[in-house]
C-alpha positions in Angstrom: 120.5 126.5 118.0 123.1 126.8 120.5 126.5 125.8 118.9 127.4 124.2 122.3 124.3 122.4 122.6 124.6 118.5 123.2 123.1 116.7 120.0 122.3 113.2 120.1 121.2 111.1 117.0 118.2 108.9 117.5 116.5 106.6 115.1 112.9 106.6 114.4 110.2 106.0 111.5 108.2 108.5 109.6 104.5 107.6 110.7 102.7 109.6 108.1 100.5 108.4 105.4 103.0 107.3 102.7 104.5 103.8 101.6 107.9 105.0 102.2 107.8 105.3 106.0 111.3 106.2 106.0 113.8 105.4 108.2 114.9 108.8 110.1 118.3 109.6 112.1 116.9 112.6 114.4 118.9 115.4 116.0 117.6 115.4 119.7 119.1 118.7 121.1 119.5 118.9 124.7 117.0 116.0 125.1 114.2 118.5 124.9 114.0 119.7 121.1 114.4 118.3 117.7 116.9 119.6 114.9 118.0 117.9 111.7 115.7 114.9 110.2 117.5 113.0 107.7 116.8 109.6 106.2 119.0 106.8 107.4 121.4 105.1 105.5 121.4 101.9 107.5 118.3 100.7 106.1 118.6 99.7 102.8 115.1 100.9 101.5 115.5 104.5 102.6 118.9 104.6 101.7 119.8 107.9 103.2 116.8 110.0 101.6 114.0 111.5 103.0 111.4 114.1 101.7 112.0 117.8 102.0 108.9 118.3 104.1 110.1 115.4 106.8 113.7 117.1 106.8 112.0 120.2 108.2 110.3 118.3 110.8 111.6 120.7 113.5 109.3 123.2 112.0 106.3 121.5 112.4 107.0 119.9 115.8 107.9 123.4 117.3 105.3 125.2 115.6 104.2 128.1 117.6 100.3 127.2 116.8 100.1 123.7 118.1 97.3 122.9 120.1 98.4 122.6 123.9 95.4 122.5 126.2 92.2 121.3 126.0 89.3 124.0 124.7 85.7 123.9 125.0 83.8 125.8 122.3 82.2 129.1 123.4 80.7 130.6 119.8 78.8 129.2 117.1 80.2 125.8 115.5 82.8 126.9 113.1 83.6 130.2 114.7 86.9 129.5 116.6 85.9 130.7 119.9 87.1 128.3 122.1 87.9 128.8 126.1 90.7 126.6 128.1 89.4 124.0 130.1 91.5 121.1 132.3 91.5 117.9 131.2 89.3 116.3 133.7 86.6 118.8 132.5 86.8 117.9 129.1 87.0 114.1 129.4 84.3 114.5 132.0 81.9 116.3 129.2 83.0 113.7 126.5 82.1 110.6 128.6 78.8 112.4 129.9 77.7 113.1 126.2 78.6 109.8 124.9 76.9 108.1 128.0 73.8 110.2 127.3 73.7 109.4 123.6 73.7 106.0 124.5 71.2 105.9 127.1 69.1 107.9 124.7 69.9 106.4 121.0 71.8 103.4 121.8 75.6 102.8 121.5 75.6 102.8 117.7 74.8 106.5 117.8 78.4 107.0 118.7 80.7 106.7 116.0 84.9 106.9 116.9 86.4 108.1 113.6 89.9 108.2 112.8 92.2 107.6 109.9 96.2 107.9 109.0 97.5 111.0 110.6 99.7 108.4 111.7 100.4 104.8 110.7 101.7 103.7 114.1 99.6 101.0 115.0 99.0 101.7 118.8 98.0 105.3 118.1 96.3 104.9 114.9 94.1 101.6 115.6 93.3 102.1 119.4 90.2 103.8 119.0 88.8 100.6 117.8 89.1 98.9 121.1 86.9 101.7 122.6 84.6 100.7 119.5 84.5 97.2 120.2 84.0 97.0 123.9 81.2 99.7 123.8 79.8 98.2 120.8 79.6 101.9 119.0 79.3 102.0 115.4 82.1 100.2 113.8 84.3 102.1 111.0 84.8 100.6 107.9 87.9 102.4 106.0 87.6 103.3 102.3 89.1 106.3 101.5 92.6 105.2 100.6 93.9 101.6 99.8 91.0 99.2 99.0 90.5 99.5 95.4 94.4 99.1 94.7 94.7 96.4 97.1 92.1 94.4 95.7 92.8 94.9 92.1 96.4 93.8 92.9 95.4 90.9 95.0 92.7 89.6 92.5 95.5 88.5 90.3 98.2 87.3 92.5 96.2 86.1 95.5 97.8 88.2 98.2 99.1 92.0 98.5 102.9 91.3 98.1 105.2 91.7 95.3 108.9 91.8 94.2 111.4 93.4 96.6 111.0 97.0 95.7 114.7 97.3 96.1 115.0 95.2 93.0 114.2 98.6 91.3 117.8 99.1 91.3 118.2 96.0 89.4 116.0 96.5 86.4 116.5 97.6 82.9 113.1 99.2 82.7 111.2 100.8 85.3 107.5 101.5 84.8 106.4 103.8 87.4 102.3 103.6 86.7 99.7 105.6 88.8 102.0 107.4 91.1 103.9 110.4 91.2 107.0 109.5 93.4 108.7 112.8 93.1 105.9 114.1 95.1 104.9 111.1 97.5 107.3 108.5 97.4 110.9 109.6 97.1 112.7 106.7 97.7 111.1 105.1 94.4 113.2 107.4 92.5 116.1 106.7 94.4 115.9 103.1 93.3 114.9 103.7 89.9 117.7 106.3 89.4 120.3 103.7 90.4 119.0 101.6 88.0 119.7 104.1 85.2 122.7 105.3 86.3 124.5 101.8 87.2 122.8 99.5 84.3 121.6 102.0 81.9 118.0 101.3 82.6 115.0 103.2 81.3 112.5 104.8 83.2 108.7 104.9 82.1 106.1 107.2 83.6 102.5 106.4 83.0 99.8 108.9 84.5 97.2 111.6 83.9 99.4 114.8 83.7 103.2 115.5 83.0 104.2 115.4 86.4 107.7 115.9 88.1 107.9 112.1 87.9 107.1 112.1 84.2 109.5 115.0 83.8 112.4 112.7 84.7 111.2 109.7 82.6 112.4 108.4 79.6 109.2 106.8 78.1 106.2 109.1 78.9 102.6 107.9 78.7 99.8 110.7 79.1 96.6 108.9 79.9 92.9 110.2 80.2 91.9 109.6 83.6 90.3 106.5 84.3 91.3 104.7 81.1 94.7 103.0 82.4 92.7 99.5 81.8 92.3 100.3 77.9 96.0 101.1 77.7 97.1 98.3 79.3 94.7 96.0 76.9 96.3 97.6 73.8 99.7 96.8 75.2 99.0 93.4 75.8 97.4 93.1 72.4 100.7 93.9 71.0 102.4 91.7 73.1 100.4 88.5 72.2 100.6 90.0 68.3 104.3 90.6 68.2 105.4 87.5 70.1 106.7 89.1 73.2 104.1 87.1 75.3 105.7 84.4 77.5 103.7 81.2 76.4 105.9 78.6 78.5 105.5 80.9 81.6 101.8 81.6 81.4 101.2 77.7 80.9 103.0 77.0 84.0 101.9 80.3 86.2 98.6 81.7 84.7 94.8 80.5 84.7 93.8 81.0 81.0 96.3 82.5 78.8 94.4 81.5 75.6 91.4 82.8 76.7 93.2 86.5 77.3 94.6 86.0 74.0 91.5 85.7 72.4 89.8 88.3 74.2 92.5 90.9 73.8 92.4 90.2 69.7 89.6 93.0 69.7 91.4 95.3 72.1 93.7 97.0 69.4 96.1 100.0 69.8 93.5 101.7 67.7 90.8 100.9 70.2 92.8 101.7 73.4 94.1 104.9 71.6 90.5 106.2 71.3 89.6 105.5 75.1 92.7 106.7 76.5 94.0 109.3 74.2 97.7 107.8 73.7 98.5 107.7 70.3 98.8 104.5 68.7 102.7 104.9 68.1 103.4 105.2 71.7 101.2 102.0 72.7 103.2 100.2 69.9 106.4 101.5 71.3 105.8 100.9 75.1 104.7 97.4 74.1 108.0 96.7 72.5 110.0 98.2 75.1 108.2 96.1 77.7 108.2 93.0 75.6 112.1 93.2 74.5 113.0 93.7 78.2 112.9 91.1 80.8 113.6 92.7 83.8 110.8 95.1 83.9 109.6 96.3 87.0 106.4 97.5 87.3 105.7 100.0 90.1 101.9 100.4 90.6 100.7 103.4 92.6 97.9 104.4 94.3 96.4 106.7 91.4 94.6 103.3 90.5 92.7 103.6 94.1 91.0 106.9 93.0 88.9 105.9 90.1 85.5 104.2 90.1 86.8 101.4 87.8 90.4 101.5 89.8 90.2 97.8 90.7 90.1 96.5 86.9 92.6 99.0 85.7 94.9 97.9 88.5 94.3 94.0 87.8 94.8 94.9 83.9 98.2 96.5 84.6 99.3 93.9 86.7 98.5 91.5 84.1 101.5 92.9 81.9 104.0 91.0 83.2 102.4 87.9 83.7 102.0 87.6 80.1 105.8 88.8 79.4 106.9 86.6 82.1 108.9 89.0 83.8 108.2 87.8 87.3 110.9 85.4 86.8 113.7 87.8 86.6 115.6 89.6 89.2 114.3 93.3 88.5 111.2 92.0 87.0 107.5 91.6 88.2 105.4 94.2 89.8 104.9 95.8 93.2 102.1 97.8 95.0 102.1 97.1 98.4 103.8 94.7 101.0 100.5 94.3 103.3 100.5 90.6 103.5 104.1 90.6 105.1 103.3 92.1 108.3 101.0 89.3 109.7 100.4 91.9 112.7 97.9 90.3 115.0 96.1 93.4 116.5 93.9 91.6 118.8 95.0 93.5 122.0 95.4 96.9 120.5 91.9 96.6 118.6 90.3 94.8 121.0 89.2 91.8 118.9 87.8 89.6 121.5 84.9 92.4 121.7 83.9 92.9 118.5 80.2 92.2 117.6 79.7 92.1 114.0 76.1 92.5 114.8 76.9 96.4 115.3 77.1 98.3 112.0 80.4 99.6 110.2 79.8 102.6 108.7 81.8 103.9 105.6 84.1 106.4 106.5 84.0 108.0 102.6 80.3 108.6 103.5 80.7 110.6 106.3 78.9 113.4 104.8 75.7 111.2 104.0 75.8 109.7 107.1 75.8 113.0 109.2 73.0 114.1 107.3 70.9 111.5 107.8 71.1 109.5 104.8 69.2 106.2 105.4 71.0 104.1 103.2 74.6 105.1 104.3 73.3 104.7 108.2 72.5 101.1 107.1 69.1 101.6 107.9 69.7 102.3 111.6 69.2 105.5 113.7 71.7 108.7 113.3 75.1 109.2 114.6 74.7 111.5 117.6 78.2 111.7 118.9 82.1 111.4 117.3 85.5 111.4 118.6 87.8 112.0 115.9 91.6 111.3 116.0 94.2 111.2 113.0 92.1 113.0 110.5 90.6 116.2 109.1 87.5 115.1 107.2 86.2 118.5 107.4 88.6 119.2 104.4 89.6 115.7 103.3 86.3 113.8 103.1 84.4 113.8 99.8 81.2 115.6 99.3 82.1 118.5 101.3 78.7 120.4 101.0 77.3 117.3 103.0 80.2 117.0 105.6 80.0 120.6 106.4 76.2 120.6 106.8 76.3 117.4 109.0 79.2 118.9 111.3 77.1 122.0 111.7 74.2 120.2 113.5 73.4 121.4 116.9 72.4 117.8 118.2 75.9 116.5 117.3 78.6 116.1 119.9 82.1 116.0 118.3 85.3 115.8 120.2 88.5 116.3 118.1 92.0 115.1 119.5 94.4 117.1 117.4 97.9 118.7 116.8 96.5 122.0 115.1 93.5 123.7 114.9 92.4 122.1 111.6 88.8 122.9 110.1 87.6 119.8 111.7 88.8 120.8 115.0 86.9 124.3 114.7 83.8 122.7 114.3 84.3 120.4 117.5 82.6 121.0 120.6 85.8 119.8 122.7 89.2 120.0 121.6 92.1 117.9 122.6 95.7 118.5 122.3 97.6 115.7 120.7 101.2 114.5 120.7 103.2 114.0 117.6 105.2 111.0 116.9 108.6 111.6 118.4 106.4 112.6 121.5 105.3 108.6 122.1 106.2 105.2 121.5 104.6 103.0 118.6 105.0 100.7 116.1 105.4 100.8 112.1 105.6 99.2 109.0 106.6 100.2 105.7 103.8 99.7 102.9 106.1 100.4 100.2 109.1 98.0 101.6 109.4 95.4 103.9 110.7 96.7 107.5 109.1 97.1 110.5 110.2 99.0 113.5 109.7 100.5 116.9 109.4 104.3 116.9 110.4 105.3 120.5 109.5 108.5 122.3 112.4 111.1 122.1 111.3 113.9 123.9 108.7 115.4 126.0 105.5 116.7 124.7 105.0 120.6 125.1 102.1 122.2 126.9 99.3 119.3 128.0 99.7 116.9 124.9 98.5 113.7 125.4 98.8 110.7 123.2 95.8 109.0 121.7 96.3 105.9 123.8 96.5 108.2 127.0 93.2 109.6 125.8 91.5 106.3 125.7 92.9 105.0 128.9 91.4 108.1 130.9 88.1 107.7 128.9 87.8 104.0 129.2 86.9 104.3 133.0 84.7 107.3 132.4 82.5 105.2 129.9 82.8 101.9 131.8 85.0 100.3 129.0 87.1 97.3 130.4 89.7 95.8 128.5 93.3 94.9 129.5 94.6 97.2 126.6 93.3 100.1 128.3 95.7 98.7 131.3 98.8 98.4 129.2 101.4 101.0 128.1 102.1 101.7 124.7 105.3 99.6 124.8 103.6 96.7 126.3 101.0 97.0 123.5 103.8 96.7 121.1 105.4 94.1 123.0 102.2 92.0 123.2 101.5 92.6 119.3 104.9 91.6 118.2 105.0 88.1 120.1 101.3 87.5 119.1 102.6 88.2 115.8 105.7 85.8 115.9 107.7 88.8 115.8 109.9 88.5 119.0 109.6 91.0 121.4 110.0 95.1 121.7 113.5 94.6 123.0 114.8 92.5 119.8 113.2 94.7 117.4 114.6 98.1 118.9 118.1 96.0 119.0 117.5 95.3 115.2 116.4 98.9 114.8 114.6 98.1 111.7 113.7 94.5 110.8 113.8 93.4 107.2 110.6 91.0 106.3 111.2 90.2 102.7 110.6 86.9 101.8 113.2 85.0 99.5 113.3 85.5 95.8 111.4 82.5 95.0 108.6 83.5 97.1 108.8 87.0 96.3 108.7 86.4 92.6 106.1 83.7 93.1 108.2 81.1 91.2 106.5 78.1 93.3 103.2 79.5 92.4 101.1 82.6 93.1 98.9 82.9 96.5 95.5 81.7 95.1 94.9 77.9 95.7 95.4 76.8 92.2 98.7 78.3 92.3 98.1 80.6 89.3 98.1 84.2 88.5 94.3 85.1 87.5 94.0 86.7 84.5 90.4 86.1 84.9 89.1 88.1 88.2 86.5 86.6 90.6 85.6 89.9 91.9 82.2 88.4 93.6 84.8 86.1 95.7 87.7 88.5 96.7 90.3 87.3 99.2 89.4 90.2 101.8 86.9 92.9 102.4 83.1 92.9 102.1 81.8 93.1 98.5 79.8 96.3 97.8 79.0 98.3 94.8 78.3 97.0 91.3 81.0 94.2 91.6 78.7 91.4 89.5 78.9 93.9 86.7 82.9 94.2 86.6 84.7 92.8 83.7 86.5 89.1 84.9 89.1 89.6 82.0 91.2 92.9 81.9 89.2 95.5 80.0 88.2 98.9 80.2 85.2 99.2 82.4 83.3 102.2 81.7 81.9 103.0 85.0 83.7 106.3 85.2 82.3 109.8 85.9 81.8 110.5 82.0 81.9 114.1 80.7 78.7 115.3 79.3 77.3 118.8 77.7 76.7 120.3 81.2 80.4 118.9 82.4 82.9 118.7 79.4 86.0 118.3 81.6 87.4 115.5 84.1 89.1 116.4 87.1 91.8 114.7 89.1 92.7 115.8 92.5 96.2 114.5 92.5 98.9 114.7 95.5 101.3 117.8 95.9 104.9 117.9 96.9 104.9 119.6 100.2 101.5 118.9 101.5 100.5 115.3 102.5 96.7 115.4 102.7 96.4 117.9 105.1 99.4 117.4 106.9 102.0 119.8 106.6 99.8 122.6 105.1 100.4 124.2 108.5 104.3 125.0 108.1 105.6 127.9 106.3 108.0 126.2 103.9 105.3 124.2 102.7 102.8 126.8 102.5 105.3 128.7 100.6 106.1 125.8 98.0 102.7 125.3 97.3 101.3 128.9 96.8 98.0 129.3 96.1 95.2 126.4 95.4 95.1 126.1 91.5 93.9 124.1 88.7 96.0 123.1 85.6 94.1 123.6 82.4 95.3 122.9 79.0 96.0 126.4 77.3 93.7 125.6 74.2 91.0 124.6 76.7 91.7 128.1 78.5 91.7 130.0 75.2 88.2 128.6 74.3 86.9 129.7 77.6 88.7 133.1 77.7 90.7 131.9 80.6 94.4 133.1 81.1 97.0 132.3 83.4 96.3 133.4 87.0 92.5 133.9 86.6 90.3 133.1 89.4 88.2 130.2 88.1 85.3 128.4 89.4 84.9 124.7 88.9 81.6 122.9 89.5 79.1 120.0 89.1 76.2 118.4 90.8 77.9 118.2 94.4 79.0 121.9 94.7 81.6 124.4 93.5 84.9 125.7 94.1 87.1 128.7 93.3 90.8 128.5 92.5 93.6 130.0 90.3 93.8 128.9 86.9 97.7 127.4 85.5 98.1 127.1 82.0 99.8 123.8 81.4 100.3 121.8 78.1 101.2 118.5 80.0 97.4 117.3 80.4 95.1 115.9 77.6 92.3 118.3 76.1 89.5 118.2 78.5 91.3 117.3 81.7 91.9 119.2 84.7 94.6 118.6 87.4 94.4 120.1 90.8 97.3 119.3 92.9 97.2 118.6 96.7 94.5 119.4 99.4 94.9 122.9 100.4 92.5 124.2 103.4 89.3 124.9 102.4 89.9 128.5 103.8 92.8 129.0 101.3 90.3 128.6 98.3 88.7 131.7 96.9 85.3 131.7 98.8 86.3 129.0 101.3 85.1 126.1 99.7 87.7 123.6 99.3 88.3 121.0 96.1 86.6 118.2 97.9 83.3 120.1 97.1 83.6 118.3 94.1 84.7 114.8 94.8 81.8 112.0 95.2 81.4 109.2 97.9 79.4 106.4 95.4 80.4 103.1 96.8 83.0 101.6 94.5 82.9 98.0 93.5 84.3 95.4 94.9 84.9 96.5 98.2 84.3 100.1 98.6 86.6 103.1 98.1 86.7 107.0 97.2 86.8 107.9 93.5 89.0 111.4 94.1 90.2 111.6 90.7 87.3 110.6 88.9 84.9 113.6 88.7 83.1 115.2 85.7 83.2 119.2 86.2 82.3 122.4 84.6 85.0 125.5 84.6 84.3 129.1 84.0 86.1 132.4 84.6 85.0 133.4 88.4 82.5 136.0 88.7 84.2 139.6 89.8 84.0 139.9 93.8 
C-alpha cells in the first residue's frame, strides 16, 4: 500500500453465517480498495475483536480468482470449461430456460435456491420475491438453525435469552455445544472478561477437546448425541442434593414435581453409561452449577446438528430453570436473539404474492429432490431449472453422492450467481459474477447479540460483478414478474423494511451506526413470566404444537420431559464409529476456503481418531484413511488425538471436495433424513467405518 494513500475508516457489519455479526471498522483506501479490517470498539458486543479470517478480508475481496464476468458452459458439466458472454446474453438465456420449463412442466419445476452466504436481508432473502411472484417451488430452510431454535423456544416460548454481554458478569460461564474460539470469538471476549474481573470459571461441554475446551476450567467430553442424558444426570443431582430452587420453579415453571419424579431414575450412573462422562464429573459439574447462582448457559449450534438435537437443547435449557439462575444478572441462558428483530420482510420477500398451495421443498434434501425422489418432491413433478445464490450445495449439502448425481443431469438447467468458481458453479450452465458485502448496501442483525445495522456500499465492485438484487431486477421483466420490490433500490428496500418493522428509517439507523435492541433486565430474564400463554417455562414440551415452523418427522415420538431420545445414528458391527463434522477456525462452511492464509492454516482435509482406536486398526498419524457408510465414502488424513471418546471421529471444516483424496468430500457421509419436529440436518450424527486407505 502506498504510504501516502488516503485512508478513510468506514463502519460496516460482517455479513457471514456467524451469530457474532461483528461490527467492523474498515480501511477504505483511495475510495477504491480495502485495507485492514478491525472489530469496532464502539459496539459493546463486538468490543473491538474480530476473527482472523475477517481481519484479512482484503485477501478475499481483492482475490485474483474472483468471478468477474458472466460465463456460459462450453464443456461437460463439471469440466470447468466456460466462455465469457455478456450480461444480456446470460440473462436472456436464464429467462428463456425458466420460461420454457414453466411452459412445459409448470412453474413449480423451477426452484430458486439460496442460503446464508450473506446474512443481509436484501441480498439473502430477495430471491423469495421472485419465487412468490412467479409461483415457483418455495424454499424451506433446514440446514442450519431449526433444531436448536425450536429446542430453546419450546421451553422459553420464544427465541430470545439473557443479554449475551452478561457473560462478563457471570461467575460460571457454561459454553455448551459451540466452539467459539473457532466460530464466535466474541463469546470468548465476554467469558474471559468474567474470568479476569470476577474470577469466574469457564466450563465447556462438547464432543471433543477443541480450542474452547482447552481454555476451560471445567471440561465435559461427551459422546455425540448424548447431551440430553448428561443434562438429566445433572438435574438429578440438583434435585437430590438440594440445589433446585423450588420457590423459583413454583412461580415460573409448569411441572417441577413431575420433572423431579421423572428424573429419579436418570441417575449420574445412567447418564454416564450413555454419555461417556464419568460419574464424578457429572456430580462435580452439577455441584458447580448448583452452588453458583450467576451461571450463564451459552448454548450453541452443535445441538442443531443431531437427530435428537431439539430434545437435547430443551434438556440443557431446563437446567437454569431448575436452579433459578434466570433471576440473577449474569445468570440464565442464551442461544439466539431471533425474537428481538421483528423484521417485516414483506417487500423484500413479496409476502403479498405467496401462494401456500405451491410446494416448499426442503433445502437439505436437494440430492433427493434432484434425483427424483417422489417423497422429497412432495408428490409433484421434477425440478428442471434453478437459480442459486449465496450457497454451495455441491460441497455443503448432505448426501453428496445424490447431490452430484442430480447436478449432473443434462435436463437440469442451473444458473449460479457467485463470487468464486465453487464446485457448484462448476456444475452450472450459466455463471454470474457477484458482489461482496462492501460492494452493495444491506441490512443486518446479530443472531448472537442484539444489534441491527445498515452495511453501506464502500467501494465499487470489480469487473462486471452485480449484486443479487440487480440480478433479480434484470430478470424480473424478462420473466414477466411484477412487484414494487423489483423497482426499488437496496436502500429503498432497507428503508421500507425498517418502517414496516417499527425501527424508524434508514437515515436514523445509519446515524446510530449500530442500534441496540436488547430489552430491559426483567424482560430478558423473563421475570414477568416466560413467553408461553401461561407465562411458565415449560419442562414439558409440546412438540406437536411448536410456536413456529411446520411439524415433520417423528415429532409424536419425542419425549415431552427432558430425556435421552435414542434416535441418533447408533454404531453397529459394520459402522463402529460415530462421526461429527465440526466447524474449523479458518473456514466458514465453504467461505474463506479460497484464501491462501485460511488454506495454509487448515492444511489437509483430516479426521481425528483416538490413538487406541487407531492402533487397533493399524492406522498411524498422517496415514490416508477412508471413512464410509451406506451413503458413500471419503478419504482424508488421520490425526491421532486423545481429546475424543473412544469410538468417536471428528472431521473439522468443510474442505472443497477436490481437497479430499479422490475428490469426494466429507458430506458424502452425512444424511438428509427429516429431523423432528420442524426439520433440520444432522451433520454431526453419522455412523461410519474407518480403515487405512488402499494404496493408490
